[in-house]
PDB file of N, CA, C and O in Angstrom:
ATOM      1  N   MET A   1      13.805  43.129  -4.786  1.00  0.00           N
ATOM      2  CA  MET A   1      13.615  41.936  -5.560  1.00  0.00           C
ATOM      3  C   MET A   1      12.165  41.823  -6.005  1.00  0.00           C
ATOM      4  O   MET A   1      11.884  41.421  -7.135  1.00  0.00           O
ATOM      5  N   LEU A   2      11.256  42.175  -5.124  1.00  0.00           N
ATOM      6  CA  LEU A   2       9.844  42.080  -5.463  1.00  0.00           C
ATOM      7  C   LEU A   2       9.505  42.980  -6.641  1.00  0.00           C
ATOM      8  O   LEU A   2       8.666  42.624  -7.468  1.00  0.00           O
ATOM      9  N   THR A   3      10.143  44.137  -6.727  1.00  0.00           N
ATOM     10  CA  THR A   3       9.916  45.043  -7.845  1.00  0.00           C
ATOM     11  C   THR A   3      10.372  44.400  -9.148  1.00  0.00           C
ATOM     12  O   THR A   3       9.720  44.566 -10.179  1.00  0.00           O
ATOM     13  N   LEU A   4      11.471  43.676  -9.115  1.00  0.00           N
ATOM     14  CA  LEU A   4      11.935  42.978 -10.313  1.00  0.00           C
ATOM     15  C   LEU A   4      10.934  41.926 -10.762  1.00  0.00           C
ATOM     16  O   LEU A   4      10.661  41.781 -11.954  1.00  0.00           O
ATOM     17  N   ILE A   5      10.386  41.190  -9.792  1.00  0.00           N
ATOM     18  CA  ILE A   5       9.444  40.123 -10.127  1.00  0.00           C
ATOM     19  C   ILE A   5       8.145  40.693 -10.676  1.00  0.00           C
ATOM     20  O   ILE A   5       7.633  40.204 -11.683  1.00  0.00           O
ATOM     21  N   THR A   6       7.608  41.714 -10.032  1.00  0.00           N
ATOM     22  CA  THR A   6       6.314  42.259 -10.434  1.00  0.00           C
ATOM     23  C   THR A   6       6.429  43.258 -11.579  1.00  0.00           C
ATOM     24  O   THR A   6       5.432  43.567 -12.231  1.00  0.00           O
ATOM     25  N   GLY A   7       7.631  43.764 -11.830  1.00  0.00           N
ATOM     26  CA  GLY A   7       7.803  44.774 -12.865  1.00  0.00           C
ATOM     27  C   GLY A   7       7.770  44.246 -14.282  1.00  0.00           C
ATOM     28  O   GLY A   7       7.583  45.020 -15.221  1.00  0.00           O
ATOM     29  N   GLY A   8       7.948  42.947 -14.463  1.00  0.00           N
ATOM     30  CA  GLY A   8       7.897  42.367 -15.790  1.00  0.00           C
ATOM     31  C   GLY A   8       9.152  42.599 -16.614  1.00  0.00           C
ATOM     32  O   GLY A   8       9.131  42.422 -17.832  1.00  0.00           O
ATOM     33  N   SER A   9      10.251  42.993 -15.967  1.00  0.00           N
ATOM     34  CA  SER A   9      11.471  43.273 -16.718  1.00  0.00           C
ATOM     35  C   SER A   9      12.396  42.065 -16.809  1.00  0.00           C
ATOM     36  O   SER A   9      13.459  42.147 -17.424  1.00  0.00           O
ATOM     37  N   LEU A  10      12.004  40.943 -16.203  1.00  0.00           N
ATOM     38  CA  LEU A  10      12.826  39.742 -16.212  1.00  0.00           C
ATOM     39  C   LEU A  10      12.255  38.698 -17.158  1.00  0.00           C
ATOM     40  O   LEU A  10      11.066  38.705 -17.476  1.00  0.00           O
ATOM     41  N   SER A  11      13.126  37.802 -17.600  1.00  0.00           N
ATOM     42  CA  SER A  11      12.646  36.680 -18.407  1.00  0.00           C
ATOM     43  C   SER A  11      11.843  35.751 -17.511  1.00  0.00           C
ATOM     44  O   SER A  11      11.973  35.798 -16.287  1.00  0.00           O
ATOM     45  N   ARG A  12      11.024  34.917 -18.107  1.00  0.00           N
ATOM     46  CA  ARG A  12      10.189  33.981 -17.341  1.00  0.00           C
ATOM     47  C   ARG A  12      11.046  33.081 -16.453  1.00  0.00           C
ATOM     48  O   ARG A  12      10.699  32.832 -15.298  1.00  0.00           O
ATOM     49  N   GLU A  13      12.157  32.598 -16.989  1.00  0.00           N
ATOM     50  CA  GLU A  13      13.025  31.692 -16.232  1.00  0.00           C
ATOM     51  C   GLU A  13      13.611  32.381 -15.006  1.00  0.00           C
ATOM     52  O   GLU A  13      13.622  31.804 -13.919  1.00  0.00           O
ATOM     53  N   ARG A  14      14.092  33.589 -15.167  1.00  0.00           N
ATOM     54  CA  ARG A  14      14.662  34.322 -14.027  1.00  0.00           C
ATOM     55  C   ARG A  14      13.578  34.697 -13.026  1.00  0.00           C
ATOM     56  O   ARG A  14      13.812  34.683 -11.817  1.00  0.00           O
ATOM     57  N   GLU A  15      12.407  35.027 -13.522  1.00  0.00           N
ATOM     58  CA  GLU A  15      11.300  35.359 -12.628  1.00  0.00           C
ATOM     59  C   GLU A  15      10.931  34.152 -11.771  1.00  0.00           C
ATOM     60  O   GLU A  15      10.706  34.291 -10.568  1.00  0.00           O
ATOM     61  N   ARG A  16      10.866  32.966 -12.382  1.00  0.00           N
ATOM     62  CA  ARG A  16      10.565  31.742 -11.636  1.00  0.00           C
ATOM     63  C   ARG A  16      11.648  31.456 -10.594  1.00  0.00           C
ATOM     64  O   ARG A  16      11.349  31.080  -9.460  1.00  0.00           O
ATOM     65  N   THR A  17      12.911  31.638 -10.993  1.00  0.00           N
ATOM     66  CA  THR A  17      14.016  31.392 -10.073  1.00  0.00           C
ATOM     67  C   THR A  17      13.950  32.331  -8.878  1.00  0.00           C
ATOM     68  O   THR A  17      14.068  31.883  -7.737  1.00  0.00           O
ATOM     69  N   LEU A  18      13.764  33.621  -9.118  1.00  0.00           N
ATOM     70  CA  LEU A  18      13.692  34.587  -8.016  1.00  0.00           C
ATOM     71  C   LEU A  18      12.469  34.352  -7.132  1.00  0.00           C
ATOM     72  O   LEU A  18      12.543  34.503  -5.913  1.00  0.00           O
ATOM     73  N   THR A  19      11.353  33.986  -7.741  1.00  0.00           N
ATOM     74  CA  THR A  19      10.150  33.696  -6.964  1.00  0.00           C
ATOM     75  C   THR A  19      10.386  32.495  -6.059  1.00  0.00           C
ATOM     76  O   THR A  19       9.986  32.508  -4.895  1.00  0.00           O
ATOM     77  N   GLY A  20      11.028  31.464  -6.583  1.00  0.00           N
ATOM     78  CA  GLY A  20      11.338  30.282  -5.780  1.00  0.00           C
ATOM     79  C   GLY A  20      12.281  30.601  -4.638  1.00  0.00           C
ATOM     80  O   GLY A  20      12.077  30.139  -3.516  1.00  0.00           O
ATOM     81  N   LEU A  21      13.317  31.389  -4.914  1.00  0.00           N
ATOM     82  CA  LEU A  21      14.264  31.766  -3.865  1.00  0.00           C
ATOM     83  C   LEU A  21      13.592  32.600  -2.786  1.00  0.00           C
ATOM     84  O   LEU A  21      13.848  32.410  -1.597  1.00  0.00           O
ATOM     85  N   LEU A  22      12.735  33.521  -3.199  1.00  0.00           N
ATOM     86  CA  LEU A  22      12.023  34.353  -2.234  1.00  0.00           C
ATOM     87  C   LEU A  22      11.103  33.498  -1.370  1.00  0.00           C
ATOM     88  O   LEU A  22      11.019  33.710  -0.160  1.00  0.00           O
ATOM     89  N   ALA A  23      10.414  32.536  -1.975  1.00  0.00           N
ATOM     90  CA  ALA A  23       9.530  31.643  -1.224  1.00  0.00           C
ATOM     91  C   ALA A  23      10.335  30.832  -0.212  1.00  0.00           C
ATOM     92  O   ALA A  23       9.922  30.701   0.940  1.00  0.00           O
ATOM     93  N   GLU A  24      11.480  30.286  -0.627  1.00  0.00           N
ATOM     94  CA  GLU A  24      12.311  29.511   0.295  1.00  0.00           C
ATOM     95  C   GLU A  24      12.811  30.361   1.455  1.00  0.00           C
ATOM     96  O   GLU A  24      12.885  29.886   2.589  1.00  0.00           O
ATOM     97  N   LEU A  25      13.151  31.611   1.177  1.00  0.00           N
ATOM     98  CA  LEU A  25      13.615  32.506   2.230  1.00  0.00           C
ATOM     99  C   LEU A  25      12.500  32.781   3.244  1.00  0.00           C
ATOM    100  O   LEU A  25      12.737  32.776   4.452  1.00  0.00           O
ATOM    101  N   VAL A  26      11.309  33.016   2.752  1.00  0.00           N
ATOM    102  CA  VAL A  26      10.161  33.255   3.641  1.00  0.00           C
ATOM    103  C   VAL A  26       9.876  32.011   4.467  1.00  0.00           C
ATOM    104  O   VAL A  26       9.621  32.121   5.666  1.00  0.00           O
ATOM    105  N   TRP A  27       9.912  30.826   3.853  1.00  0.00           N
ATOM    106  CA  TRP A  27       9.660  29.572   4.582  1.00  0.00           C
ATOM    107  C   TRP A  27      10.722  29.343   5.642  1.00  0.00           C
ATOM    108  O   TRP A  27      10.409  28.878   6.737  1.00  0.00           O
ATOM    109  N   TYR A  28      11.979  29.664   5.335  1.00  0.00           N
ATOM    110  CA  TYR A  28      13.068  29.501   6.293  1.00  0.00           C
ATOM    111  C   TYR A  28      12.822  30.353   7.543  1.00  0.00           C
ATOM    112  O   TYR A  28      12.924  29.861   8.666  1.00  0.00           O
ATOM    113  N   PHE A  29      12.502  31.626   7.338  1.00  0.00           N
ATOM    114  CA  PHE A  29      12.279  32.508   8.482  1.00  0.00           C
ATOM    115  C   PHE A  29      11.000  32.150   9.222  1.00  0.00           C
ATOM    116  O   PHE A  29      10.944  32.290  10.444  1.00  0.00           O
ATOM    117  N   ALA A  30       9.973  31.694   8.517  1.00  0.00           N
ATOM    118  CA  ALA A  30       8.733  31.281   9.179  1.00  0.00           C
ATOM    119  C   ALA A  30       8.989  30.065  10.063  1.00  0.00           C
ATOM    120  O   ALA A  30       8.469  29.993  11.176  1.00  0.00           O
ATOM    121  N   ALA A  31       9.780  29.113   9.584  1.00  0.00           N
ATOM    122  CA  ALA A  31      10.103  27.931  10.384  1.00  0.00           C
ATOM    123  C   ALA A  31      10.908  28.326  11.620  1.00  0.00           C
ATOM    124  O   ALA A  31      10.706  27.771  12.700  1.00  0.00           O
ATOM    125  N   ASP A  32      11.814  29.277  11.463  1.00  0.00           N
ATOM    126  CA  ASP A  32      12.614  29.741  12.604  1.00  0.00           C
ATOM    127  C   ASP A  32      11.732  30.411  13.649  1.00  0.00           C
ATOM    128  O   ASP A  32      11.949  30.241  14.849  1.00  0.00           O
ATOM    129  N   LEU A  33      10.744  31.169  13.202  1.00  0.00           N
ATOM    130  CA  LEU A  33       9.842  31.833  14.145  1.00  0.00           C
ATOM    131  C   LEU A  33       8.952  30.835  14.879  1.00  0.00           C
ATOM    132  O   LEU A  33       8.564  31.077  16.022  1.00  0.00           O
ATOM    133  N   LYS A  34       8.627  29.719  14.235  1.00  0.00           N
ATOM    134  CA  LYS A  34       7.758  28.709  14.838  1.00  0.00           C
ATOM    135  C   LYS A  34       8.524  27.728  15.726  1.00  0.00           C
ATOM    136  O   LYS A  34       7.907  26.942  16.445  1.00  0.00           O
ATOM    137  N   ALA A  35       9.847  27.760  15.689  1.00  0.00           N
ATOM    138  CA  ALA A  35      10.655  26.816  16.466  1.00  0.00           C
ATOM    139  C   ALA A  35      10.442  27.038  17.957  1.00  0.00           C
ATOM    140  O   ALA A  35      10.293  28.174  18.409  1.00  0.00           O
ATOM    141  N   PRO A  36      10.428  25.946  18.719  1.00  0.00           N
ATOM    142  CA  PRO A  36      10.258  26.095  20.174  1.00  0.00           C
ATOM    143  C   PRO A  36      11.418  26.850  20.797  1.00  0.00           C
ATOM    144  O   PRO A  36      12.566  26.679  20.387  1.00  0.00           O
ATOM    145  N   ARG A  37      11.129  27.669  21.770  1.00  0.00           N
ATOM    146  CA  ARG A  37      12.146  28.469  22.447  1.00  0.00           C
ATOM    147  C   ARG A  37      12.343  28.040  23.898  1.00  0.00           C
ATOM    148  O   ARG A  37      13.389  28.304  24.490  1.00  0.00           O
ATOM    149  N   TRP A  38      11.330  27.375  24.472  1.00  0.00           N
ATOM    150  CA  TRP A  38      11.381  26.988  25.869  1.00  0.00           C
ATOM    151  C   TRP A  38      11.051  25.514  25.995  1.00  0.00           C
ATOM    152  O   TRP A  38      10.411  24.923  25.125  1.00  0.00           O
ATOM    153  N   ILE A  39      11.500  24.935  27.096  1.00  0.00           N
ATOM    154  CA  ILE A  39      11.197  23.536  27.401  1.00  0.00           C
ATOM    155  C   ILE A  39      10.793  23.449  28.868  1.00  0.00           C
ATOM    156  O   ILE A  39      11.349  24.134  29.727  1.00  0.00           O
ATOM    157  N   ARG A  40       9.813  22.592  29.133  1.00  0.00           N
ATOM    158  CA  ARG A  40       9.356  22.411  30.516  1.00  0.00           C
ATOM    159  C   ARG A  40      10.206  21.322  31.167  1.00  0.00           C
ATOM    160  O   ARG A  40      10.278  20.200  30.666  1.00  0.00           O
ATOM    161  N   THR A  41      10.838  21.653  32.265  1.00  0.00           N
ATOM    162  CA  THR A  41      11.683  20.715  33.011  1.00  0.00           C
ATOM    163  C   THR A  41      11.100  20.539  34.407  1.00  0.00           C
ATOM    164  O   THR A  41      10.198  21.279  34.799  1.00  0.00           O
ATOM    165  N   PRO A  42      11.604  19.576  35.156  1.00  0.00           N
ATOM    166  CA  PRO A  42      11.123  19.420  36.543  1.00  0.00           C
ATOM    167  C   PRO A  42      11.371  20.675  37.382  1.00  0.00           C
ATOM    168  O   PRO A  42      10.675  20.910  38.369  1.00  0.00           O
ATOM    169  N   ASP A  43      12.362  21.479  36.990  1.00  0.00           N
ATOM    170  CA  ASP A  43      12.671  22.712  37.727  1.00  0.00           C
ATOM    171  C   ASP A  43      11.893  23.922  37.225  1.00  0.00           C
ATOM    172  O   ASP A  43      12.056  25.024  37.748  1.00  0.00           O
ATOM    173  N   GLY A  44      11.057  23.728  36.227  1.00  0.00           N
ATOM    174  CA  GLY A  44      10.285  24.824  35.664  1.00  0.00           C
ATOM    175  C   GLY A  44      10.583  25.004  34.185  1.00  0.00           C
ATOM    176  O   GLY A  44      11.237  24.167  33.564  1.00  0.00           O
ATOM    177  N   VAL A  45      10.101  26.090  33.639  1.00  0.00           N
ATOM    178  CA  VAL A  45      10.291  26.372  32.221  1.00  0.00           C
ATOM    179  C   VAL A  45      11.665  27.014  32.021  1.00  0.00           C
ATOM    180  O   VAL A  45      12.031  27.954  32.726  1.00  0.00           O
ATOM    181  N   ARG A  46      12.410  26.498  31.062  1.00  0.00           N
ATOM    182  CA  ARG A  46      13.757  26.994  30.770  1.00  0.00           C
ATOM    183  C   ARG A  46      13.894  27.304  29.288  1.00  0.00           C
ATOM    184  O   ARG A  46      13.245  26.682  28.447  1.00  0.00           O
ATOM    185  N   CYS A  47      14.728  28.253  28.987  1.00  0.00           N
ATOM    186  CA  CYS A  47      15.077  28.530  27.599  1.00  0.00           C
ATOM    187  C   CYS A  47      15.857  27.335  27.067  1.00  0.00           C
ATOM    188  O   CYS A  47      16.692  26.791  27.790  1.00  0.00           O
ATOM    189  N   ILE A  48      15.624  26.917  25.862  1.00  0.00           N
ATOM    190  CA  ILE A  48      16.284  25.730  25.303  1.00  0.00           C
ATOM    191  C   ILE A  48      17.799  25.864  25.369  1.00  0.00           C
ATOM    192  O   ILE A  48      18.476  24.862  25.595  1.00  0.00           O
ATOM    193  N   GLY A  49      18.355  27.042  25.185  1.00  0.00           N
ATOM    194  CA  GLY A  49      19.783  27.239  25.244  1.00  0.00           C
ATOM    195  C   GLY A  49      20.370  27.002  26.630  1.00  0.00           C
ATOM    196  O   GLY A  49      21.574  26.776  26.755  1.00  0.00           O
ATOM    197  N   GLU A  50      19.545  27.049  27.673  1.00  0.00           N
ATOM    198  CA  GLU A  50      20.018  26.863  29.051  1.00  0.00           C
ATOM    199  C   GLU A  50      20.015  25.406  29.477  1.00  0.00           C
ATOM    200  O   GLU A  50      20.666  25.053  30.460  1.00  0.00           O
ATOM    201  N   VAL A  51      19.286  24.542  28.748  1.00  0.00           N
ATOM    202  CA  VAL A  51      19.152  23.143  29.151  1.00  0.00           C
ATOM    203  C   VAL A  51      20.417  22.385  28.773  1.00  0.00           C
ATOM    204  O   VAL A  51      20.845  22.414  27.619  1.00  0.00           O
ATOM    205  N   ALA A  52      21.011  21.708  29.745  1.00  0.00           N
ATOM    206  CA  ALA A  52      22.216  20.910  29.474  1.00  0.00           C
ATOM    207  C   ALA A  52      21.828  19.651  28.709  1.00  0.00           C
ATOM    208  O   ALA A  52      20.840  18.990  29.028  1.00  0.00           O
ATOM    209  N   ALA A  53      22.623  19.335  27.698  1.00  0.00           N
ATOM    210  CA  ALA A  53      22.320  18.169  26.861  1.00  0.00           C
ATOM    211  C   ALA A  53      22.758  16.889  27.524  1.00  0.00           C
ATOM    212  O   ALA A  53      22.581  15.809  26.960  1.00  0.00           O
TER     213      ALA A  53
END
């Protein structure tokens, strides 16, 4: 996709659309990487998936 954007073979409108989609995809994965994975409980540190709701 990056080759399409930088290659200049797309119309301006399609280039903007692909650039926006690529940015949203990067932001989505960056937010997932920054999400907390552990929580501190009275019993110690636990993985969030192990904590009973």
